[in-house]
PLY file of the C-alpha trace (Angstrom):
ply
format ascii 1.0
element vertex 112
property float x
property float y
property float z
element edge 111
property int vertex1
property int vertex2
end_header
-0.24 0.05 0.05
2.88 2.28 1.34
4.48 1.63 -2.39
1.73 2.58 -4.55
1.29 5.69 -2.76
4.70 6.30 -3.46
4.23 5.74 -7.10
1.73 8.82 -6.53
3.83 11.05 -5.08
6.45 10.05 -7.56
4.09 10.80 -10.22
3.02 13.97 -8.86
6.48 15.61 -8.35
7.43 14.53 -11.77
4.69 16.51 -12.74
6.31 19.57 -12.02
9.55 20.16 -14.23
11.06 22.27 -11.43
10.94 19.79 -8.60
13.51 16.98 -7.64
12.01 14.29 -5.37
14.94 14.37 -2.35
14.88 11.59 0.58
15.19 7.99 0.31
13.35 6.71 3.51
11.27 9.81 3.99
10.41 11.68 0.31
10.41 15.30 0.17
10.92 18.20 -1.88
12.54 21.07 -0.53
13.94 24.59 -2.20
15.64 27.29 -1.30
16.83 25.82 2.02
13.44 24.59 3.00
10.62 21.87 2.80
7.75 22.18 1.51
5.86 18.88 0.41
6.85 15.86 2.11
5.97 11.74 1.28
5.05 10.52 5.24
5.00 6.41 6.81
1.47 6.46 6.66
1.90 7.12 3.02
-0.05 10.92 2.98
1.08 13.88 0.98
1.63 16.98 2.71
2.32 20.48 0.91
3.63 23.76 3.01
1.92 27.05 2.33
1.73 30.41 3.88
-0.99 31.16 6.58
-3.13 33.08 4.46
-3.08 29.70 2.02
-2.90 26.84 4.19
-6.38 28.37 6.20
-7.77 28.90 2.33
-7.07 25.29 1.73
-8.98 23.91 5.06
-11.61 25.15 3.92
-11.61 24.86 0.16
-11.08 20.72 0.35
-12.00 20.63 3.89
-9.17 18.67 4.85
-6.56 19.76 7.57
-2.86 19.87 9.18
-0.69 17.73 8.06
1.05 15.33 10.18
4.08 13.07 9.65
5.91 10.98 12.81
3.57 12.35 15.06
4.50 16.04 14.55
2.02 18.40 13.11
4.62 19.71 10.29
3.41 23.72 10.39
2.57 25.65 7.54
1.78 22.16 5.68
-1.92 20.73 4.32
-2.76 17.19 4.06
-3.68 16.47 0.41
-7.45 14.59 1.16
-7.41 11.17 -0.41
-9.63 11.67 -3.59
-7.38 14.57 -4.82
-4.47 12.10 -5.90
-7.45 10.67 -8.47
-6.65 14.22 -10.21
-2.62 14.69 -9.91
-2.63 17.57 -12.43
-4.96 19.52 -10.02
-2.03 18.31 -7.54
0.41 19.30 -8.85
-0.62 23.30 -9.43
-1.37 23.35 -5.44
2.43 21.64 -5.59
3.39 24.27 -7.84
1.69 27.26 -6.15
4.29 25.55 -2.84
6.85 26.40 -4.98
7.03 29.56 -5.38
5.80 30.30 -1.89
9.03 28.77 -0.84
11.07 31.03 -3.60
9.50 34.42 -2.63
10.97 33.63 1.31
14.74 34.49 2.32
16.55 31.83 1.15
17.61 29.47 4.52
21.38 29.70 4.94
20.80 27.01 7.34
20.40 24.49 4.65
21.46 22.85 1.58
19.61 24.88 -1.87
0 1
1 2
2 3
3 4
4 5
5 6
6 7
7 8
8 9
9 10
10 11
11 12
12 13
13 14
14 15
15 16
16 17
17 18
18 19
19 20
20 21
21 22
22 23
23 24
24 25
25 26
26 27
27 28
28 29
29 30
30 31
31 32
32 33
33 34
34 35
35 36
36 37
37 38
38 39
39 40
40 41
41 42
42 43
43 44
44 45
45 46
46 47
47 48
48 49
49 50
50 51
51 52
52 53
53 54
54 55
55 56
56 57
57 58
58 59
59 60
60 61
61 62
62 63
63 64
64 65
65 66
66 67
67 68
68 69
69 70
70 71
71 72
72 73
73 74
74 75
75 76
76 77
77 78
78 79
79 80
80 81
81 82
82 83
83 84
84 85
85 86
86 87
87 88
88 89
89 90
90 91
91 92
92 93
93 94
94 95
95 96
96 97
97 98
98 99
99 100
100 101
101 102
102 103
103 104
104 105
105 106
106 107
107 108
108 109
109 110
110 111
């Protein structure tokens, strides 16, 4: 089951040519020194947004905070399972997240 969901995450990242999937045991995407999408051990996808966009997507997508290893990931939303049937729509969200991350000051404590 986890492997099947990992294939979906990989396909999602592949739809966004500016992005590269990173991580062996905890798949993620990162840019500008910040992670902005994660695939957790439960096979769930989380995408990071500004506080305002996060609150908007909570309402718009009827979703909630994203958790990884039992911890709430600040700024991330949980991508609802039913959305994974249309990866083109989710790719739009992932691209939006990338643009948000690139608008931040570079995180000099992390690799770019």
